[in-house]
N, CA, C and O atoms as CSV, one atom per row, in Angstrom:
chain,resi,resn,atom,element,x,y,z
A,1,MET,N,N,125.391,123.000,102.736
A,1,MET,CA,C,125.038,122.894,101.344
A,1,MET,C,C,125.393,124.200,100.635
A,1,MET,O,O,125.113,125.278,101.160
A,2,LYS,N,N,125.993,124.121,99.472
A,2,LYS,CA,C,126.390,125.303,98.730
A,2,LYS,C,C,125.183,125.945,98.065
A,2,LYS,O,O,124.310,125.270,97.519
A,3,GLY,N,N,125.164,127.271,98.128
A,3,GLY,CA,C,124.207,128.050,97.366
A,3,GLY,C,C,124.937,128.624,96.165
A,3,GLY,O,O,125.840,127.985,95.624
A,4,ASP,N,N,124.562,129.807,95.748
A,4,ASP,CA,C,125.198,130.458,94.603
A,4,ASP,C,C,126.672,130.721,94.865
A,4,ASP,O,O,127.077,131.005,95.992
A,5,ILE,N,N,127.467,130.622,93.804
A,5,ILE,CA,C,128.880,130.980,93.882
A,5,ILE,C,C,128.963,132.500,93.822
A,5,ILE,O,O,128.497,133.108,92.859
A,6,LEU,N,N,129.544,133.108,94.827
A,6,LEU,CA,C,129.659,134.561,94.876
A,6,LEU,C,C,131.048,135.039,94.462
A,6,LEU,O,O,131.197,136.136,93.925
A,7,LEU,N,N,132.046,134.226,94.710
A,7,LEU,CA,C,133.429,134.550,94.361
A,7,LEU,C,C,134.158,133.219,94.240
A,7,LEU,O,O,134.241,132.464,95.209
A,8,GLN,N,N,134.686,132.928,93.053
A,8,GLN,CA,C,135.207,131.588,92.829
A,8,GLN,C,C,136.685,131.564,92.476
A,8,GLN,O,O,137.163,132.331,91.640
A,9,ASN,N,N,137.387,130.666,93.134
A,9,ASN,CA,C,138.757,130.290,92.833
A,9,ASN,C,C,139.711,131.471,92.662
A,9,ASN,O,O,140.354,131.621,91.623
A,10,ILE,N,N,139.789,132.293,93.686
A,10,ILE,CA,C,140.794,133.355,93.716
A,10,ILE,C,C,142.090,132.713,94.205
A,10,ILE,O,O,142.122,132.134,95.291
A,11,GLN,N,N,143.153,132.811,93.418
A,11,GLN,CA,C,144.419,132.190,93.787
A,11,GLN,C,C,145.509,133.231,93.958
A,11,GLN,O,O,145.629,134.172,93.172
A,12,VAL,N,N,146.297,133.042,94.998
A,12,VAL,CA,C,147.472,133.871,95.249
A,12,VAL,C,C,148.607,132.882,95.463
A,12,VAL,O,O,148.617,132.150,96.453
A,13,ARG,N,N,149.558,132.857,94.546
A,13,ARG,CA,C,150.638,131.872,94.620
A,13,ARG,C,C,151.991,132.542,94.701
A,13,ARG,O,O,152.107,133.763,94.601
A,14,GLU,N,N,153.002,131.732,94.882
A,14,GLU,CA,C,154.397,132.155,95.007
A,14,GLU,C,C,154.640,133.020,96.234
A,14,GLU,O,O,155.402,133.986,96.184
A,15,PHE,N,N,153.987,132.667,97.337
A,15,PHE,CA,C,154.296,133.300,98.608
A,15,PHE,C,C,153.958,132.321,99.730
A,15,PHE,O,O,153.081,131.469,99.585
A,16,VAL,N,N,154.658,132.454,100.834
A,16,VAL,CA,C,154.425,131.622,102.006
A,16,VAL,C,C,153.383,132.333,102.856
A,16,VAL,O,O,153.651,133.426,103.355
A,17,PRO,N,N,152.197,131.744,103.039
A,17,PRO,CA,C,151.182,132.407,103.868
A,17,PRO,C,C,151.699,132.675,105.274
A,17,PRO,O,O,152.110,131.754,105.980
A,18,ALA,N,N,151.677,133.930,105.671
A,18,ALA,CA,C,152.182,134.341,106.988
A,18,ALA,C,C,151.103,134.179,108.048
A,18,ALA,O,O,149.908,134.222,107.753
A,19,THR,N,N,151.544,133.992,109.283
A,19,THR,CA,C,150.617,133.926,110.408
A,19,THR,C,C,150.860,135.062,111.392
A,19,THR,O,O,149.957,135.451,112.133
A,20,ALA,N,N,152.065,135.587,111.400
A,20,ALA,CA,C,152.407,136.683,112.303
A,20,ALA,C,C,153.729,137.284,111.849
A,20,ALA,O,O,154.420,136.741,110.987
A,21,GLY,N,N,154.061,138.418,112.453
A,21,GLY,CA,C,155.354,139.035,112.166
A,21,GLY,C,C,155.314,140.012,111.016
A,21,GLY,O,O,154.246,140.444,110.583
A,22,LYS,N,N,156.492,140.356,110.528
A,22,LYS,CA,C,156.624,141.427,109.553
A,22,LYS,C,C,155.999,141.102,108.194
A,22,LYS,O,O,155.617,142.017,107.464
A,23,ASN,N,N,155.888,139.822,107.842
A,23,ASN,CA,C,155.347,139.459,106.534
A,23,ASN,C,C,153.832,139.563,106.452
A,23,ASN,O,O,153.279,139.546,105.352
A,24,VAL,N,N,153.150,139.671,107.580
A,24,VAL,CA,C,151.690,139.702,107.571
A,24,VAL,C,C,151.166,140.878,106.753
A,24,VAL,O,O,150.272,140.705,105.924
A,25,LYS,N,N,151.710,142.063,106.979
A,25,LYS,CA,C,151.250,143.253,106.260
A,25,LYS,C,C,151.455,143.083,104.756
A,25,LYS,O,O,150.577,143.427,103.964
A,26,GLU,N,N,152.606,142.557,104.365
A,26,GLU,CA,C,152.901,142.335,102.947
A,26,GLU,C,C,151.973,141.281,102.360
A,26,GLU,O,O,151.504,141.436,101.233
A,27,ASP,N,N,151.699,140.211,103.105
A,27,ASP,CA,C,150.795,139.168,102.623
A,27,ASP,C,C,149.382,139.702,102.435
A,27,ASP,O,O,148.720,139.379,101.449
A,28,LYS,N,N,148.924,140.512,103.368
A,28,LYS,CA,C,147.590,141.096,103.243
A,28,LYS,C,C,147.492,141.919,101.966
A,28,LYS,O,O,146.505,141.829,101.237
A,29,LYS,N,N,148.516,142.721,101.697
A,29,LYS,CA,C,148.512,143.540,100.483
A,29,LYS,C,C,148.536,142.673,99.231
A,29,LYS,O,O,147.846,142.971,98.256
A,30,LYS,N,N,149.318,141.612,99.251
A,30,LYS,CA,C,149.422,140.729,98.091
A,30,LYS,C,C,148.075,140.044,97.819
A,30,LYS,O,O,147.643,139.957,96.670
A,31,ILE,N,N,147.429,139.568,98.857
A,31,ILE,CA,C,146.122,138.920,98.707
A,31,ILE,C,C,145.089,139.929,98.215
A,31,ILE,O,O,144.315,139.642,97.302
A,32,LYS,N,N,145.084,141.110,98.824
A,32,LYS,CA,C,144.140,142.153,98.429
A,32,LYS,C,C,144.328,142.526,96.954
A,32,LYS,O,O,143.351,142.645,96.215
A,33,GLU,N,N,145.571,142.708,96.530
A,33,GLU,CA,C,145.850,143.056,95.131
A,33,GLU,C,C,145.402,141.953,94.180
A,33,GLU,O,O,144.878,142.238,93.103
A,34,ALA,N,N,145.605,140.696,94.570
A,34,ALA,CA,C,145.193,139.574,93.723
A,34,ALA,C,C,143.674,139.544,93.557
A,34,ALA,O,O,143.170,139.298,92.461
A,35,ILE,N,N,142.954,139.793,94.641
A,35,ILE,CA,C,141.491,139.815,94.574
A,35,ILE,C,C,141.033,140.973,93.702
A,35,ILE,O,O,140.183,140.801,92.829
A,36,GLU,N,N,141.594,142.148,93.937
A,36,GLU,CA,C,141.202,143.332,93.146
A,36,GLU,C,C,141.525,143.145,91.668
A,36,GLU,O,O,140.747,143.562,90.810
A,37,THR,N,N,142.658,142.528,91.361
A,37,THR,CA,C,143.033,142.285,89.966
A,37,THR,C,C,142.077,141.292,89.313
A,37,THR,O,O,141.620,141.511,88.191
A,38,LYS,N,N,141.777,140.202,90.017
A,38,LYS,CA,C,140.891,139.175,89.468
A,38,LYS,C,C,139.484,139.731,89.241
A,38,LYS,O,O,138.855,139.439,88.224
A,39,LEU,N,N,138.999,140.523,90.181
A,39,LEU,CA,C,137.627,141.017,90.084
A,39,LEU,C,C,137.504,142.265,89.216
A,39,LEU,O,O,136.482,142.470,88.562
A,40,GLY,N,N,138.534,143.092,89.210
A,40,GLY,CA,C,138.485,144.316,88.405
A,40,GLY,C,C,137.253,145.143,88.724
A,40,GLY,O,O,136.963,145.435,89.884
A,41,LYS,N,N,136.537,145.512,87.678
A,41,LYS,CA,C,135.340,146.346,87.835
A,41,LYS,C,C,134.186,145.605,88.500
A,41,LYS,O,O,133.227,146.237,88.945
A,42,ASN,N,N,134.259,144.283,88.574
A,42,ASN,CA,C,133.185,143.487,89.170
A,42,ASN,C,C,133.219,143.459,90.689
A,42,ASN,O,O,132.342,142.859,91.310
A,43,ILE,N,N,134.212,144.095,91.300
A,43,ILE,CA,C,134.356,144.013,92.756
A,43,ILE,C,C,133.129,144.573,93.483
A,43,ILE,O,O,132.701,144.006,94.488
A,44,ASP,N,N,132.565,145.665,92.992
A,44,ASP,CA,C,131.376,146.222,93.639
A,44,ASP,C,C,130.188,145.276,93.510
A,44,ASP,O,O,129.375,145.172,94.429
A,45,ASN,N,N,130.085,144.592,92.387
A,45,ASN,CA,C,129.011,143.629,92.180
A,45,ASN,C,C,129.136,142.464,93.168
A,45,ASN,O,O,128.138,142.012,93.730
A,46,VAL,N,N,130.362,141.983,93.376
A,46,VAL,CA,C,130.582,140.890,94.333
A,46,VAL,C,C,130.219,141.346,95.743
A,46,VAL,O,O,129.584,140.599,96.488
A,47,LYS,N,N,130.611,142.556,96.117
A,47,LYS,CA,C,130.267,143.088,97.442
A,47,LYS,C,C,128.756,143.132,97.633
A,47,LYS,O,O,128.251,142.758,98.692
A,48,LYS,N,N,128.039,143.583,96.618
A,48,LYS,CA,C,126.573,143.652,96.700
A,48,LYS,C,C,125.966,142.260,96.802
A,48,LYS,O,O,125.017,142.049,97.558
A,49,ARG,N,N,126.507,141.309,96.045
A,49,ARG,CA,C,125.980,139.944,96.065
A,49,ARG,C,C,126.204,139.278,97.416
A,49,ARG,O,O,125.395,138.449,97.832
A,50,CYS,N,N,127.278,139.623,98.103
A,50,CYS,CA,C,127.596,139.030,99.410
A,50,CYS,C,C,126.902,139.742,100.564
A,50,CYS,O,O,126.695,139.149,101.622
A,51,ASP,N,N,126.544,141.000,100.371
A,51,ASP,CA,C,126.029,141.839,101.442
A,51,ASP,C,C,124.781,141.253,102.098
A,51,ASP,O,O,123.750,141.060,101.453
A,52,GLY,N,N,124.900,140.978,103.389
A,52,GLY,CA,C,123.765,140.528,104.184
A,52,GLY,C,C,123.371,139.081,103.982
A,52,GLY,O,O,122.414,138.618,104.603
A,53,LYS,N,N,124.075,138.353,103.134
A,53,LYS,CA,C,123.733,136.953,102.884
A,53,LYS,C,C,124.554,136.043,103.803
A,53,LYS,O,O,125.670,136.385,104.193
A,54,PRO,N,N,123.991,134.886,104.141
A,54,PRO,CA,C,124.787,133.915,104.881
A,54,PRO,C,C,125.859,133.349,103.943
A,54,PRO,O,O,125.566,133.007,102.798
A,55,LEU,N,N,127.094,133.251,104.429
A,55,LEU,CA,C,128.203,132.878,103.555
A,55,LEU,C,C,128.914,131.604,104.008
A,55,LEU,O,O,128.900,131.234,105.182
A,56,TRP,N,N,129.532,130.955,103.028
A,56,TRP,CA,C,130.399,129.804,103.238
A,56,TRP,C,C,131.714,130.150,102.560
A,56,TRP,O,O,131.733,130.476,101.373
A,57,VAL,N,N,132.822,130.081,103.305
A,57,VAL,CA,C,134.153,130.386,102.777
A,57,VAL,C,C,134.946,129.077,102.725
A,57,VAL,O,O,135.048,128.364,103.722
A,58,ASN,N,N,135.498,128.777,101.565
A,58,ASN,CA,C,136.286,127.564,101.355
A,58,ASN,C,C,137.710,127.975,100.974
A,58,ASN,O,O,137.909,128.652,99.965
A,59,VAL,N,N,138.707,127.567,101.781
A,59,VAL,CA,C,140.084,128.009,101.575
A,59,VAL,C,C,141.034,126.807,101.556
A,59,VAL,O,O,140.945,125.912,102.396
A,60,THR,N,N,141.943,126.811,100.578
A,60,THR,CA,C,143.018,125.822,100.526
A,60,THR,C,C,144.346,126.555,100.620
A,60,THR,O,O,144.613,127.477,99.849
A,61,PHE,N,N,145.172,126.141,101.563
A,61,PHE,CA,C,146.515,126.687,101.720
A,61,PHE,C,C,147.496,125.690,101.116
A,61,PHE,O,O,147.451,124.500,101.425
A,62,TYR,N,N,148.376,126.177,100.260
A,62,TYR,CA,C,149.385,125.346,99.624
A,62,TYR,C,C,150.723,125.640,100.290
A,62,TYR,O,O,151.236,126.756,100.211
A,63,LEU,N,N,151.283,124.626,100.949
A,63,LEU,CA,C,152.510,124.794,101.717
A,63,LEU,C,C,153.535,123.752,101.275
A,63,LEU,O,O,153.196,122.596,101.023
A,64,GLN,N,N,154.787,124.179,101.187
A,64,GLN,CA,C,155.848,123.275,100.764
A,64,GLN,C,C,156.054,122.197,101.814
A,64,GLN,O,O,156.299,122.485,102.986
A,65,LYS,N,N,155.952,120.955,101.375
A,65,LYS,CA,C,156.101,119.852,102.338
A,65,LYS,C,C,157.506,119.844,102.929
A,65,LYS,O,O,158.472,120.284,102.305
A,66,ASP,N,N,157.584,119.341,104.119
A,66,ASP,CA,C,158.837,119.235,104.874
A,66,ASP,C,C,159.460,120.589,105.213
A,66,ASP,O,O,160.643,120.651,105.547
A,67,SER,N,N,158.695,121.665,105.136
A,67,SER,CA,C,159.200,122.975,105.534
A,67,SER,C,C,158.643,123.314,106.917
A,67,SER,O,O,157.656,122.725,107.358
A,68,ALA,N,N,159.274,124.255,107.585
A,68,ALA,CA,C,158.813,124.651,108.926
A,68,ALA,C,C,157.407,125.247,108.866
A,68,ALA,O,O,156.594,125.004,109.758
A,69,HIS,N,N,157.114,126.025,107.823
A,69,HIS,CA,C,155.801,126.661,107.757
A,69,HIS,C,C,154.681,125.692,107.377
A,69,HIS,O,O,153.508,126.043,107.501
A,70,ALA,N,N,155.012,124.480,106.916
A,70,ALA,CA,C,153.989,123.474,106.636
A,70,ALA,C,C,153.313,123.012,107.922
A,70,ALA,O,O,152.236,122.417,107.892
A,71,LYS,N,N,153.964,123.297,109.058
A,71,LYS,CA,C,153.415,122.896,110.354
A,71,LYS,C,C,152.496,123.960,110.963
A,71,LYS,O,O,151.950,123.752,112.046
A,72,LYS,N,N,152.322,125.092,110.284
A,72,LYS,CA,C,151.448,126.155,110.807
A,72,LYS,C,C,150.020,125.631,110.937
A,72,LYS,O,O,149.562,124.820,110.132
A,73,ASP,N,N,149.325,126.116,111.978
A,73,ASP,CA,C,147.952,125.669,112.168
A,73,ASP,C,C,146.993,126.460,111.276
A,73,ASP,O,O,147.248,127.618,110.944
A,74,LEU,N,N,145.908,125.827,110.902
A,74,LEU,CA,C,144.943,126.426,109.979
A,74,LEU,C,C,144.310,127.700,110.520
A,74,LEU,O,O,144.046,128.634,109.764
A,75,ASP,N,N,144.070,127.739,111.807
A,75,ASP,CA,C,143.465,128.927,112.408
A,75,ASP,C,C,144.347,130.152,112.188
A,75,ASP,O,O,143.862,131.211,111.789
A,76,SER,N,N,145.631,130.001,112.448
A,76,SER,CA,C,146.564,131.118,112.265
A,76,SER,C,C,146.690,131.505,110.792
A,76,SER,O,O,146.748,132.690,110.464
A,77,LEU,N,N,146.734,130.515,109.912
A,77,LEU,CA,C,146.843,130.786,108.476
A,77,LEU,C,C,145.622,131.562,107.969
A,77,LEU,O,O,145.752,132.451,107.127
A,78,SER,N,N,144.459,131.227,108.476
A,78,SER,CA,C,143.218,131.826,107.975
A,78,SER,C,C,143.035,133.281,108.384
A,78,SER,O,O,142.336,134.027,107.699
A,79,ASN,N,N,143.647,133.695,109.483
A,79,ASN,CA,C,143.440,135.055,109.996
A,79,ASN,C,C,143.809,136.134,108.986
A,79,ASN,O,O,143.121,137.152,108.901
A,80,VAL,N,N,144.870,135.937,108.223
A,80,VAL,CA,C,145.306,136.943,107.252
A,80,VAL,C,C,144.257,137.105,106.154
A,80,VAL,O,O,143.876,138.229,105.827
A,81,LEU,N,N,143.789,135.998,105.583
A,81,LEU,CA,C,142.780,136.074,104.520
A,81,LEU,C,C,141.486,136.700,105.026
A,81,LEU,O,O,140.918,137.569,104.364
A,82,LEU,N,N,141.022,136.272,106.179
A,82,LEU,CA,C,139.762,136.808,106.707
A,82,LEU,C,C,139.874,138.301,107.003
A,82,LEU,O,O,138.897,139.034,106.849
A,83,ALA,N,N,141.041,138.756,107.421
A,83,ALA,CA,C,141.250,140.194,107.638
A,83,ALA,C,C,141.149,140.956,106.320
A,83,ALA,O,O,140.566,142.039,106.275
A,84,VAL,N,N,141.704,140.408,105.260
A,84,VAL,CA,C,141.648,141.058,103.944
A,84,VAL,C,C,140.205,141.144,103.446
A,84,VAL,O,O,139.817,142.151,102.854
A,85,LEU,N,N,139.414,140.109,103.676
A,85,LEU,CA,C,138.028,140.089,103.206
A,85,LEU,C,C,137.109,140.996,104.014
A,85,LEU,O,O,136.010,141.323,103.567
A,86,SER,N,N,137.551,141.403,105.195
A,86,SER,CA,C,136.741,142.278,106.044
A,86,SER,C,C,136.903,143.738,105.619
A,86,SER,O,O,137.591,144.034,104.642
A,87,SER,N,N,136.279,144.629,106.345
A,87,SER,CA,C,136.331,146.045,105.966
A,87,SER,C,C,137.634,146.718,106.400
A,87,SER,O,O,138.023,147.740,105.836
A,88,GLU,N,N,138.314,146.144,107.408
A,88,GLU,CA,C,139.542,146.758,107.899
A,88,GLU,C,C,140.593,145.684,108.189
A,88,GLU,O,O,140.327,144.726,108.914
A,89,MET,N,N,141.782,145.852,107.621
A,89,MET,CA,C,142.879,144.903,107.819
A,89,MET,C,C,143.818,145.446,108.884
A,89,MET,O,O,144.899,145.933,108.552
A,90,SER,N,N,143.448,145.377,110.118
A,90,SER,CA,C,144.267,145.932,111.196
A,90,SER,C,C,145.553,145.154,111.360
A,90,SER,O,O,145.563,143.924,111.309
A,91,SER,N,N,146.635,145.882,111.557
A,91,SER,CA,C,147.939,145.296,111.860
A,91,SER,C,C,148.540,146.081,113.013
A,91,SER,O,O,149.299,147.030,112.812
A,92,GLY,N,N,148.193,145.675,114.206
A,92,GLY,CA,C,148.694,146.386,115.380
A,92,GLY,C,C,148.114,147.782,115.445
A,92,GLY,O,O,146.895,147.951,115.490
A,93,LYS,N,N,148.983,148.788,115.452
A,93,LYS,CA,C,148.534,150.178,115.548
A,93,LYS,C,C,148.072,150.717,114.208
A,93,LYS,O,O,147.294,151.670,114.154
A,94,GLU,N,N,148.547,150.113,113.126
A,94,GLU,CA,C,148.194,150.587,111.793
A,94,GLU,C,C,146.880,149.961,111.332
A,94,GLU,O,O,146.590,148.805,111.640
A,95,SER,N,N,146.100,150.726,110.600
A,95,SER,CA,C,144.848,150.236,110.060
A,95,SER,C,C,144.794,150.562,108.576
A,95,SER,O,O,145.141,151.665,108.154
A,96,GLU,N,N,144.359,149.597,107.800
A,96,GLU,CA,C,144.253,149.773,106.365
A,96,GLU,C,C,142.945,149.159,105.898
A,96,GLU,O,O,142.488,148.167,106.465
A,97,LYS,N,N,142.340,149.737,104.873
A,97,LYS,CA,C,141.067,149.229,104.378
A,97,LYS,C,C,141.226,147.845,103.779
A,97,LYS,O,O,142.172,147.565,103.042
A,98,GLY,N,N,140.268,146.981,104.119
A,98,GLY,CA,C,140.204,145.663,103.510
A,98,GLY,C,C,139.323,145.714,102.268
A,98,GLY,O,O,138.935,146.790,101.814
A,99,ILE,N,N,139.017,144.563,101.734
A,99,ILE,CA,C,138.191,144.465,100.527
A,99,ILE,C,C,136.731,144.783,100.846
A,99,ILE,O,O,136.012,145.297,99.989
A,100,ASP,N,N,136.285,144.484,102.063
A,100,ASP,CA,C,134.924,144.765,102.513
A,100,ASP,C,C,133.887,143.853,101.858
A,100,ASP,O,O,132.768,144.276,101.567
A,101,ILE,N,N,134.272,142.604,101.633
A,101,ILE,CA,C,133.318,141.622,101.099
A,101,ILE,C,C,132.531,141.003,102.249
A,101,ILE,O,O,131.321,140.802,102.145
A,102,ILE,N,N,133.227,140.703,103.351
A,102,ILE,CA,C,132.561,140.175,104.546
A,102,ILE,C,C,132.519,141.304,105.571
A,102,ILE,O,O,133.488,141.540,106.293
A,103,LYS,N,N,131.399,141.989,105.623
A,103,LYS,CA,C,131.268,143.170,106.478
A,103,LYS,C,C,131.184,142.806,107.959
A,103,LYS,O,O,131.594,143.583,108.821
A,104,ASP,N,N,130.648,141.615,108.248
A,104,ASP,CA,C,130.431,141.193,109.625
A,104,ASP,C,C,130.626,139.676,109.687
A,104,ASP,O,O,129.976,138.939,108.946
A,105,ASP,N,N,131.503,139.213,110.554
A,105,ASP,CA,C,131.774,137.778,110.666
A,105,ASP,C,C,130.536,136.955,110.989
A,105,ASP,O,O,130.511,135.753,110.728
A,106,SER,N,N,129.511,137.580,111.553
A,106,SER,CA,C,128.316,136.822,111.928
A,106,SER,C,C,127.564,136.267,110.723
A,106,SER,O,O,126.715,135.391,110.888
A,107,VAL,N,N,127.856,136.755,109.503
A,107,VAL,CA,C,127.191,136.231,108.306
A,107,VAL,C,C,127.889,134.986,107.755
A,107,VAL,O,O,127.402,134.371,106.806
A,108,VAL,N,N,129.033,134.613,108.351
A,108,VAL,CA,C,129.754,133.418,107.909
A,108,VAL,C,C,129.214,132.225,108.694
A,108,VAL,O,O,129.376,132.138,109.911
A,109,TYR,N,N,128.568,131.305,107.970
A,109,TYR,CA,C,127.944,130.145,108.592
A,109,TYR,C,C,128.791,128.887,108.483
A,109,TYR,O,O,128.612,127.936,109.243
A,110,LYS,N,N,129.708,128.894,107.536
A,110,LYS,CA,C,130.563,127.726,107.380
A,110,LYS,C,C,131.908,128.169,106.815
A,110,LYS,O,O,131.975,128.985,105.897
A,111,ILE,N,N,132.969,127.617,107.379
A,111,ILE,CA,C,134.313,127.857,106.860
A,111,ILE,C,C,134.989,126.503,106.735
A,111,ILE,O,O,134.985,125.706,107.673
A,112,VAL,N,N,135.568,126.252,105.575
A,112,VAL,CA,C,136.315,125.023,105.351
A,112,VAL,C,C,137.747,125.422,105.031
A,112,VAL,O,O,137.999,126.123,104.051
A,113,PHE,N,N,138.686,124.973,105.863
A,113,PHE,CA,C,140.107,125.229,105.649
A,113,PHE,C,C,140.788,123.897,105.355
A,113,PHE,O,O,140.457,122.864,105.937
A,114,GLU,N,N,141.741,123.951,104.443
A,114,GLU,CA,C,142.464,122.738,104.067
A,114,GLU,C,C,143.912,123.100,103.770
A,114,GLU,O,O,144.196,124.158,103.208
A,115,LYS,N,N,144.823,122.211,104.153
A,115,LYS,CA,C,146.232,122.375,103.794
A,115,LYS,C,C,146.567,121.304,102.763
A,115,LYS,O,O,146.205,120.138,102.913
A,116,LYS,N,N,147.265,121.727,101.716
A,116,LYS,CA,C,147.783,120.782,100.729
A,116,LYS,C,C,149.282,120.996,100.637
A,116,LYS,O,O,149.759,122.130,100.587
A,117,MET,N,N,150.003,119.916,100.616
A,117,MET,CA,C,151.453,119.995,100.509
A,117,MET,C,C,151.859,120.038,99.041
A,117,MET,O,O,151.337,119.287,98.217
A,118,VAL,N,N,152.802,120.931,98.726
A,118,VAL,CA,C,153.312,121.084,97.366
A,118,VAL,C,C,154.820,120.886,97.370
A,118,VAL,O,O,155.454,120.874,98.425
A,119,GLU,N,N,155.384,120.732,96.186
A,119,GLU,CA,C,156.799,120.397,96.060
A,119,GLU,C,C,157.728,121.611,96.138
A,119,GLU,O,O,158.855,121.487,96.616
A,120,SER,N,N,157.276,122.781,95.677
A,120,SER,CA,C,158.196,123.920,95.580
A,120,SER,C,C,157.598,125.196,96.154
A,120,SER,O,O,156.387,125.302,96.352
A,121,GLU,N,N,158.472,126.163,96.416
A,121,GLU,CA,C,158.038,127.469,96.924
A,121,GLU,C,C,157.134,128.175,95.933
A,121,GLU,O,O,156.215,128.884,96.342
A,122,LYS,N,N,157.368,128.002,94.639
A,122,LYS,CA,C,156.560,128.677,93.615
A,122,LYS,C,C,155.097,128.240,93.658
A,122,LYS,O,O,154.213,128.981,93.227
A,123,GLU,N,N,154.845,127.048,94.173
A,123,GLU,CA,C,153.476,126.535,94.246
A,123,GLU,C,C,152.761,126.971,95.525
A,123,GLU,O,O,151.545,126.812,95.636
A,124,GLU,N,N,153.502,127.520,96.490
A,124,GLU,CA,C,152.894,127.892,97.760
A,124,GLU,C,C,151.926,129.069,97.597
A,124,GLU,O,O,152.024,129.846,96.647
A,125,GLY,N,N,151.007,129.178,98.528
A,125,GLY,CA,C,150.043,130.271,98.513
A,125,GLY,C,C,148.697,129.800,99.020
A,125,GLY,O,O,148.610,128.955,99.911
A,126,LEU,N,N,147.641,130.363,98.436
A,126,LEU,CA,C,146.294,129.981,98.842
A,126,LEU,C,C,145.325,130.165,97.683
A,126,LEU,O,O,145.605,130.865,96.710
A,127,ALA,N,N,144.190,129.519,97.821
A,127,ALA,CA,C,143.084,129.680,96.878
A,127,ALA,C,C,141.800,129.647,97.707
A,127,ALA,O,O,141.700,128.905,98.683
A,128,PHE,N,N,140.819,130.461,97.305
A,128,PHE,CA,C,139.574,130.457,98.068
A,128,PHE,C,C,138.378,130.782,97.183
A,128,PHE,O,O,138.503,131.377,96.112
A,129,SER,N,N,137.220,130.368,97.671
A,129,SER,CA,C,135.942,130.672,97.036
A,129,SER,C,C,134.959,131.056,98.128
A,129,SER,O,O,135.100,130.637,99.276
A,130,ILE,N,N,133.963,131.856,97.765
A,130,ILE,CA,C,132.898,132.231,98.695
A,130,ILE,C,C,131.570,131.866,98.049
A,130,ILE,O,O,131.309,132.197,96.892
A,131,TYR,N,N,130.745,131.181,98.815
A,131,TYR,CA,C,129.429,130.763,98.348
A,131,TYR,C,C,128.364,131.356,99.253
A,131,TYR,O,O,128.629,131.688,100.408
A,132,GLU,N,N,127.160,131.487,98.721
A,132,GLU,CA,C,126.034,131.806,99.582
A,132,GLU,C,C,125.650,130.520,100.292
A,132,GLU,O,O,125.453,129.489,99.648
A,133,TRP,N,N,125.541,130.570,101.607
A,133,TRP,CA,C,125.183,129.402,102.387
A,133,TRP,C,C,123.684,129.152,102.250
A,133,TRP,O,O,122.867,130.058,102.415
A,134,SER,N,N,123.346,127.907,101.946
A,134,SER,CA,C,121.937,127.526,101.807
A,134,SER,C,C,121.566,126.633,102.981
A,134,SER,O,O,122.299,125.703,103.317
A,135,TYR,N,N,120.440,126.915,103.595
A,135,TYR,CA,C,120.018,126.170,104.772
A,135,TYR,C,C,119.434,124.807,104.438
A,135,TYR,O,O,119.351,123.934,105.302
A,136,SER,N,N,119.029,124.623,103.191
A,136,SER,CA,C,118.349,123.353,102.850
A,136,SER,C,C,119.265,122.341,102.239
A,136,SER,O,O,118.832,121.238,101.906
């Protein structure tokens, strides 16, 4: 059951969500920049609102139908976004600060991942929201 909306409808489009390889670092930066741009000065407020609360993360991946990357599995697709939302976006030997919205994965009680097929590369990307998880 959804509780309060903590972060709603952050969209990052016009990129193919990476699962591994050289594009992962670039994708993490692109997602991080999109979140920081959307939130602006409110980013600290969102971090405080999420801190220590049980969370529900809802993610939609937009992939061009009939493309090779449309066959990527949801688990692999989600790793890049979850790394960005954490405190550290590790990429092999290199480490870079994440957004730090989800400080500890143990506070995530529900994750919903979905793939939607789109017609063009310009429509590819992802969108996500974070809610406070309600037990009732």
